[in-house]
C-alpha positions as a Markdown table, in Angstrom:
| # | Residue | x | y | z |
|---|---|---|---|---|
| 1 | Met | 142.2 | 115.0 | 76.4 |
| 2 | Lys | 140.6 | 116.6 | 79.6 |
| 3 | Phe | 138.6 | 113.5 | 80.3 |
| 4 | Ala | 141.7 | 111.3 | 79.9 |
| 5 | Ala | 143.6 | 113.5 | 82.4 |
| 6 | Ala | 140.7 | 113.4 | 84.9 |
| 7 | Val | 140.6 | 109.6 | 84.6 |
| 8 | Glu | 144.4 | 109.4 | 85.2 |
| 9 | Ala | 144.1 | 111.7 | 88.3 |
| 10 | Ala | 141.2 | 109.6 | 89.7 |
| 11 | Leu | 143.1 | 106.3 | 89.1 |
| 12 | Ala | 146.1 | 107.7 | 90.9 |
| 13 | Cys | 143.9 | 108.4 | 93.9 |
| 14 | Gly | 142.3 | 104.9 | 93.7 |
| 15 | Trp | 139.0 | 106.3 | 92.5 |
| 16 | Arg | 136.8 | 105.3 | 89.6 |
| 17 | Tyr | 135.8 | 108.0 | 87.1 |
| 18 | Pro | 132.8 | 107.0 | 85.0 |
| 19 | Val | 131.6 | 109.3 | 82.3 |
| 20 | Val | 128.0 | 109.4 | 81.4 |
| 21 | Val | 127.4 | 110.4 | 77.8 |
| 22 | Gly | 123.7 | 110.3 | 77.8 |
| 23 | Arg | 120.7 | 109.4 | 79.8 |
| 24 | Gln | 117.4 | 107.9 | 78.8 |
| 25 | Arg | 114.8 | 110.6 | 78.6 |
| 26 | Gln | 112.5 | 109.1 | 81.3 |
| 27 | Val | 115.4 | 109.2 | 83.8 |
| 28 | Met | 115.0 | 113.0 | 83.9 |
| 29 | Val | 111.3 | 113.4 | 82.9 |
| 30 | Ala | 109.7 | 111.2 | 85.6 |
| 31 | Pro | 111.4 | 112.9 | 88.6 |
| 32 | Asp | 110.7 | 116.3 | 87.1 |
| 33 | Thr | 107.0 | 115.3 | 86.7 |
| 34 | Ile | 106.8 | 114.0 | 90.2 |
| 35 | Ser | 108.5 | 117.0 | 91.7 |
| 36 | Ser | 105.9 | 119.3 | 90.2 |
| 37 | Gln | 103.7 | 118.1 | 93.1 |
| 38 | Arg | 106.3 | 118.6 | 95.9 |
| 39 | Arg | 104.5 | 121.4 | 97.7 |
| 40 | Pro | 102.0 | 120.7 | 100.5 |
| 41 | Leu | 98.7 | 119.5 | 99.1 |
| 42 | Thr | 95.3 | 119.3 | 100.7 |
| 43 | Asp | 92.9 | 116.4 | 100.0 |
| 44 | Pro | 89.4 | 118.0 | 99.8 |
| 45 | Leu | 87.9 | 115.3 | 97.7 |
| 46 | Gly | 89.5 | 112.5 | 99.7 |
| 47 | Pro | 91.2 | 110.2 | 97.1 |
| 48 | Arg | 94.5 | 110.0 | 99.1 |
| 49 | Pro | 93.6 | 107.0 | 101.4 |
| 50 | Leu | 92.5 | 104.9 | 98.4 |
| 51 | Leu | 95.7 | 105.9 | 96.4 |
| 52 | Val | 97.8 | 104.8 | 99.3 |
| 53 | Asp | 95.9 | 101.7 | 100.4 |
| 54 | Arg | 94.9 | 100.2 | 97.0 |
| 55 | Pro | 98.5 | 99.2 | 95.9 |
| 56 | Arg | 98.9 | 97.2 | 99.2 |
| 57 | Ser | 96.3 | 94.7 | 97.9 |
| 58 | Gly | 98.3 | 93.9 | 94.8 |
| 59 | Pro | 99.9 | 95.4 | 91.6 |
| 60 | Cys | 98.0 | 98.3 | 90.3 |
| 61 | Ser | 98.7 | 100.6 | 87.3 |
| 62 | Phe | 98.9 | 104.3 | 87.6 |
| 63 | Gly | 96.0 | 104.7 | 85.2 |
| 64 | Thr | 93.7 | 102.1 | 86.8 |
| 65 | Leu | 94.4 | 103.6 | 90.2 |
| 66 | Val | 93.3 | 107.1 | 89.3 |
| 67 | Ala | 90.4 | 105.8 | 87.2 |
| 68 | Asp | 89.0 | 104.1 | 90.3 |
| 69 | Thr | 88.5 | 107.5 | 92.0 |
| 70 | Val | 85.6 | 110.0 | 91.7 |
| 71 | Ala | 87.8 | 112.7 | 90.0 |
| 72 | Ser | 90.7 | 111.2 | 88.1 |
| 73 | Ala | 92.4 | 114.6 | 87.3 |
| 74 | Val | 92.5 | 115.3 | 91.0 |
| 75 | Ala | 93.7 | 111.8 | 91.8 |
| 76 | Arg | 96.5 | 112.2 | 89.3 |
| 77 | Thr | 97.8 | 115.2 | 91.1 |
| 78 | Gln | 97.4 | 113.5 | 94.5 |
| 79 | Leu | 99.2 | 110.4 | 93.2 |
| 80 | Leu | 102.1 | 112.4 | 91.9 |
| 81 | His | 102.3 | 114.1 | 95.4 |
| 82 | Leu | 102.2 | 110.7 | 97.1 |
| 83 | Leu | 105.1 | 109.6 | 94.8 |
| 84 | Trp | 107.1 | 112.7 | 95.7 |
| 85 | Ser | 106.5 | 112.2 | 99.4 |
| 86 | Arg | 107.4 | 108.5 | 99.0 |
| 87 | Gln | 104.1 | 107.2 | 100.4 |
| 88 | Val | 103.8 | 105.0 | 97.3 |
| 89 | Gly | 106.4 | 104.1 | 94.7 |
| 90 | Val | 107.0 | 103.3 | 91.0 |
| 91 | Asp | 110.0 | 102.0 | 89.0 |
| 92 | Leu | 111.7 | 105.2 | 87.8 |
| 93 | Ala | 113.9 | 103.3 | 85.4 |
| 94 | Arg | 110.9 | 103.1 | 83.1 |
| 95 | Pro | 108.8 | 105.9 | 81.7 |
| 96 | Leu | 106.1 | 107.2 | 84.0 |
| 97 | Thr | 102.8 | 106.3 | 82.1 |
| 98 | Asp | 99.4 | 105.1 | 82.9 |
| 99 | Asp | 100.9 | 101.6 | 82.7 |
| 100 | Ser | 103.4 | 102.2 | 85.4 |
| 101 | Ile | 102.9 | 99.9 | 88.4 |
| 102 | Val | 102.3 | 101.7 | 91.7 |
| 103 | His | 103.8 | 99.9 | 94.7 |
| 104 | Pro | 103.2 | 100.5 | 98.4 |
| 105 | Ala | 105.9 | 102.5 | 100.1 |
| 106 | Glu | 107.3 | 99.4 | 101.9 |
| 107 | Val | 108.1 | 97.8 | 98.5 |
| 108 | Ser | 109.6 | 101.0 | 97.0 |
| 109 | Gly | 112.4 | 101.2 | 99.5 |
| 110 | Arg | 111.0 | 103.8 | 101.9 |
C-alpha cells in the first residue's frame, strides 16, 4: 500500500518511481572488492605501469594480466587500486573474476 501511494504521488509530480526488488550479487560485490583498495598505494615492486599499459594493446583478462607480473598477489592489489582510481576499467555488470576483461581507462568511460 505504501509503494502504491508513493507511485501515485510521484506520477502526480510527473516523476517515475521504479522499485528495485533485488540486485544481482556481483552488482554489490565487485564495487565492494574494488573499494577495498581505495586508499593511497605505493608501487615498490613496479607492476603498475604494466597493468595500465598492457590493456591498451588489446583485450586482457584480469587473471592473465596479474600472472604476467613478477608478484601476482601484489599485482592483484595494484590492479584493484587502478580499477578504483579509474586508470583501467572492467564491466561491472558481470562478476569480477580472473576472466574479467580489463580495458584501458579511455574505453571504460573515464
